[in-house]
Backbone as CSV, one residue per row, in Angstrom:
resi,resn,N_x,N_y,N_z,CA_x,CA_y,CA_z,C_x,C_y,C_z
1,MET,-69.797,8.029,-93.258,-70.185,9.224,-93.527,-69.009,10.090,-94.057
2,SER,-69.087,10.679,-94.962,-68.353,11.990,-95.622,-67.520,13.144,-94.713
3,HIS,-65.908,13.062,-94.586,-65.553,14.171,-93.972,-66.103,15.328,-94.049
4,ARG,-67.295,15.458,-95.127,-67.996,17.240,-94.748,-68.985,16.926,-94.261
5,GLU,-69.412,16.106,-94.269,-70.868,15.899,-93.233,-70.639,15.883,-92.010
6,ILE,-71.703,17.131,-91.079,-71.433,17.514,-89.731,-71.209,16.028,-88.787
7,VAL,-70.308,16.052,-88.191,-69.970,14.988,-86.852,-71.090,14.462,-86.062
8,GLN,-72.107,15.005,-85.693,-73.287,14.848,-85.304,-73.998,14.090,-85.975
9,GLY,-73.966,14.005,-87.640,-74.745,13.123,-87.965,-76.178,13.378,-88.403
10,LEU,-77.171,12.689,-88.793,-78.243,13.261,-89.218,-79.154,13.951,-87.778
11,GLN,-79.275,14.747,-88.332,-80.421,16.057,-87.233,-81.824,15.251,-87.778
12,VAL,-82.633,15.331,-86.628,-83.787,15.030,-86.159,-85.043,15.844,-85.970
13,VAL,-85.654,16.114,-87.229,-86.943,17.850,-86.084,-88.031,17.219,-85.799
14,GLY,-88.494,17.674,-84.987,-90.295,17.935,-84.634,-90.961,18.805,-85.750
15,ILE,-92.066,18.503,-86.549,-92.675,19.465,-87.446,-92.572,20.677,-86.583
16,ASP,-92.998,20.658,-85.377,-93.494,22.105,-84.747,-92.328,22.511,-83.966
17,GLU,-90.708,22.087,-84.650,-90.119,23.073,-83.777,-89.469,23.380,-84.724
18,ARG,-88.374,24.522,-84.478,-88.363,25.688,-85.062,-86.321,25.820,-84.591
19,PRO,-85.251,25.197,-84.659,-83.908,25.166,-84.244,-83.288,26.233,-84.795
20,LYS,-82.150,26.952,-84.662,-81.242,27.396,-84.833,-80.185,27.003,-85.394
21,PHE,-79.650,26.134,-86.680,-78.616,25.396,-86.402,-77.166,26.251,-86.731
22,SER,-76.281,25.500,-85.883,-74.504,25.983,-85.697,-73.677,25.246,-86.322
23,LEU,-72.698,25.371,-86.892,-71.534,24.821,-87.283,-70.129,25.480,-86.745
24,ASP,-69.260,24.851,-86.193,-67.856,25.100,-85.488,-67.279,24.600,-86.649
25,VAL,-66.360,25.609,-87.412,-65.293,25.301,-88.059,-63.988,24.927,-87.663
26,THR,-63.569,25.114,-86.204,-62.913,25.189,-85.654,-62.107,23.855,-86.567
27,ASN,-62.061,22.627,-86.574,-61.628,21.518,-87.572,-60.905,22.195,-88.878
28,TRP,-61.281,23.079,-89.418,-60.971,23.551,-90.963,-60.171,24.862,-90.279
29,GLY,-60.065,25.579,-89.735,-59.493,26.357,-88.989,-59.820,27.390,-88.606
30,SER,-60.198,28.639,-88.554,-60.290,29.816,-87.454,-61.154,31.322,-88.583
31,ASN,-61.917,31.787,-88.143,-62.508,32.899,-88.920,-62.841,32.644,-90.189
32,PRO,-64.197,32.333,-90.370,-64.737,31.874,-91.523,-64.931,33.297,-92.136
33,SER,-65.260,33.241,-93.582,-65.928,34.262,-94.006,-66.383,34.043,-95.524
34,GLY,-67.016,35.206,-96.051,-68.112,34.922,-97.219,-68.519,33.738,-97.130
35,VAL,-69.730,33.360,-95.782,-70.325,32.749,-95.646,-71.969,32.742,-96.139
36,SER,-72.244,31.088,-97.178,-73.252,31.293,-97.116,-74.131,30.118,-97.284
37,PHE,-75.320,29.654,-97.172,-75.923,28.171,-97.087,-77.287,27.986,-98.192
38,VAL,-77.566,27.106,-98.690,-78.740,26.683,-99.378,-79.279,25.408,-98.975
39,CYS,-80.822,25.226,-98.941,-81.727,24.256,-98.050,-81.879,23.445,-99.340
40,TYR,-81.757,22.448,-99.480,-82.439,21.335,-100.551,-83.380,20.327,-100.163
41,LYS,-84.363,20.243,-100.644,-85.313,19.067,-100.027,-85.604,18.121,-101.029
42,TRP,-85.575,16.621,-100.509,-85.501,15.680,-101.603,-87.105,15.312,-102.129
43,VAL,-87.087,15.540,-103.090,-88.582,15.532,-103.787,-88.591,14.588,-105.120
44,SER,-89.108,13.668,-104.667,-88.957,12.149,-105.745,-88.082,11.771,-105.954
45,THR,-87.272,12.315,-106.677,-85.812,12.009,-107.602,-85.128,12.708,-107.008
46,ASP,-84.548,13.762,-106.930,-84.100,14.724,-106.778,-83.672,15.550,-105.794
47,TRP,-82.605,16.476,-105.389,-82.397,17.698,-104.697,-83.120,18.858,-105.219
48,VAL,-84.285,19.588,-104.997,-84.970,20.297,-105.292,-84.391,21.827,-103.728
49,ASP,-84.396,23.064,-104.540,-84.163,24.690,-103.680,-85.384,24.777,-102.627
50,ALA,-85.157,24.621,-101.427,-86.035,24.780,-100.413,-85.754,25.933,-99.502
51,THR,-84.924,26.354,-100.012,-84.220,27.690,-98.979,-85.101,28.537,-98.375
52,GLY,-85.793,29.400,-99.351,-86.943,30.260,-99.218,-87.878,29.603,-98.581
53,ALA,-88.559,28.604,-98.537,-89.650,27.932,-97.834,-88.936,27.745,-96.615
54,CYS,-87.688,27.142,-95.913,-87.497,26.616,-94.923,-86.704,27.641,-94.287
55,PHE,-86.223,28.813,-94.751,-85.909,29.690,-94.213,-85.945,31.021,-94.488
56,PRO,-87.806,31.350,-93.999,-87.910,32.968,-95.025,-87.738,33.807,-93.910
57,THR,-86.765,33.711,-93.185,-86.403,35.313,-92.433,-85.386,34.999,-91.777
58,GLY,-84.348,35.948,-91.744,-83.013,36.101,-91.260,-81.824,35.858,-91.989
59,SER,-80.537,36.222,-91.813,-79.403,35.528,-92.528,-78.623,34.695,-91.688
60,VAL,-77.506,34.087,-92.497,-76.681,33.740,-91.619,-75.714,34.671,-91.049
61,SER,-75.246,34.018,-89.511,-74.332,35.085,-89.109,-73.168,34.017,-88.472
62,SER,-71.973,34.667,-88.554,-70.632,33.702,-88.062,-70.499,34.848,-86.717
63,SER,-69.987,34.635,-85.654,-68.738,35.145,-84.321,-67.731,34.052,-84.206
64,GLY,-66.441,34.623,-84.499,-65.033,33.297,-84.225,-64.975,32.279,-84.828
65,ASN,-65.745,31.120,-84.338,-65.475,29.563,-85.499,-66.481,29.219,-85.497
66,VAL,-67.608,29.720,-84.836,-69.203,29.547,-85.030,-70.138,30.078,-86.144
67,ILE,-70.662,29.281,-87.208,-71.456,29.830,-88.259,-72.683,29.511,-87.419
68,THR,-73.937,30.451,-87.602,-75.108,30.037,-87.249,-75.987,30.982,-88.204
69,LEU,-77.119,29.558,-88.498,-77.884,29.839,-89.564,-79.317,30.421,-89.004
70,PRO,-80.269,30.977,-90.041,-81.610,31.469,-89.053,-81.986,30.147,-88.830
71,VAL,-83.192,30.904,-87.982,-84.727,29.642,-87.518,-84.799,28.821,-89.408
72,PHE,-84.562,27.511,-88.975,-84.961,26.735,-89.778,-86.855,26.077,-89.383
73,ILE,-87.568,26.269,-90.672,-88.816,25.650,-90.355,-88.880,24.135,-91.818
74,PRO,-89.149,23.132,-90.734,-89.234,22.034,-91.293,-91.080,22.102,-92.445
75,GLN,-91.231,21.964,-93.933,-92.714,22.091,-93.949,-93.486,21.214,-94.293
76,ALA,-92.906,19.527,-93.808,-93.981,18.643,-93.613,-93.255,17.304,-92.886
77,ILE,-94.270,16.751,-92.149,-93.711,15.251,-91.714,-93.323,14.265,-92.705
78,GLY,-91.968,14.056,-92.720,-91.541,12.907,-93.652,-90.225,13.547,-94.781
79,ASP,-90.298,14.700,-94.709,-89.533,15.726,-95.799,-87.956,15.557,-95.305
80,ASN,-87.228,15.164,-96.180,-85.944,15.177,-96.036,-85.122,16.053,-96.784
81,TYR,-84.078,16.616,-95.786,-83.229,18.215,-96.244,-81.715,17.788,-96.430
82,ARG,-81.294,18.620,-97.126,-79.708,18.464,-97.122,-79.469,20.216,-97.205
83,ILE,-78.856,19.919,-95.905,-78.103,21.784,-96.040,-76.733,21.811,-96.186
84,GLU,-76.623,22.702,-97.145,-74.661,23.064,-97.508,-74.792,24.196,-96.926
85,ILE,-73.352,24.381,-95.848,-72.838,25.643,-95.701,-71.516,25.735,-96.456
86,LYS,-71.323,27.078,-97.025,-70.674,27.327,-98.164,-69.298,28.490,-97.120
87,PHE,-68.235,28.153,-96.958,-67.480,29.300,-96.175,-65.755,29.600,-96.379
88,THR,-65.244,30.465,-96.467,-63.535,30.742,-96.698,-63.144,30.529,-95.613
89,ILE,-61.942,29.832,-95.574,-61.011,30.391,-94.558,-59.727,30.366,-95.178
90,GLY,-58.976,30.954,-94.794,-57.279,30.941,-95.317,-57.567,31.152,-96.814
91,GLY,-58.192,31.482,-97.190,-58.675,31.771,-99.188,-59.043,30.236,-99.613
92,SER,-58.989,29.210,-98.519,-59.483,28.236,-99.020,-61.411,28.062,-99.400
93,VAL,-61.858,27.714,-100.233,-63.519,28.085,-99.848,-63.701,26.350,-99.625
94,LEU,-64.635,26.401,-98.386,-65.118,24.961,-97.712,-66.662,24.603,-97.675
95,GLU,-66.749,23.648,-97.501,-68.240,23.224,-97.855,-68.625,22.050,-96.515
96,ALA,-69.394,22.207,-95.987,-69.953,21.052,-94.996,-71.645,21.085,-94.729
97,TYR,-72.195,19.824,-95.044,-73.547,19.671,-94.817,-74.075,18.942,-94.089
98,ALA,-75.432,18.904,-93.519,-76.399,17.918,-92.625,-77.423,17.780,-93.145
99,LEU,-77.561,16.574,-92.880,-78.978,16.099,-93.639,-79.738,16.351,-92.371
100,VAL,-81.041,16.540,-92.647,-81.820,16.584,-91.534,-83.329,15.888,-91.941
101,ASP,-84.432,15.021,-91.398,-85.292,14.480,-91.474,-86.228,14.888,-90.267
102,CYS,-87.650,15.381,-91.151,-88.868,15.926,-90.465,-89.231,14.778,-89.977
103,GLU,-90.150,15.075,-88.426,-90.969,13.859,-87.910,-91.953,14.359,-87.161
104,ARG,-92.507,13.815,-87.101,-94.075,14.415,-86.174,-93.665,14.415,-84.576
């Protein structure tokens, strides 16, 4: 596992689930700013931007050391996603990612 990958490892969601993913950035520092994210879906041989489809409403927020994404909506059983969260702490731009698989 890469040190950028969330420590919980692969996230598995059911097609009918609607989770709100959170990231605690305490290991990198505190009070993240400039937070943004993108969601990619694996299609055939490459990652394709699926942010608009998987996160159609809401916006990313942060409180203290926790970044919370809007509600995630998986698109189809068998889909594989990579969610990348970018943030700034102490002048350093950092990025973590989570892999998400969708099942029945």
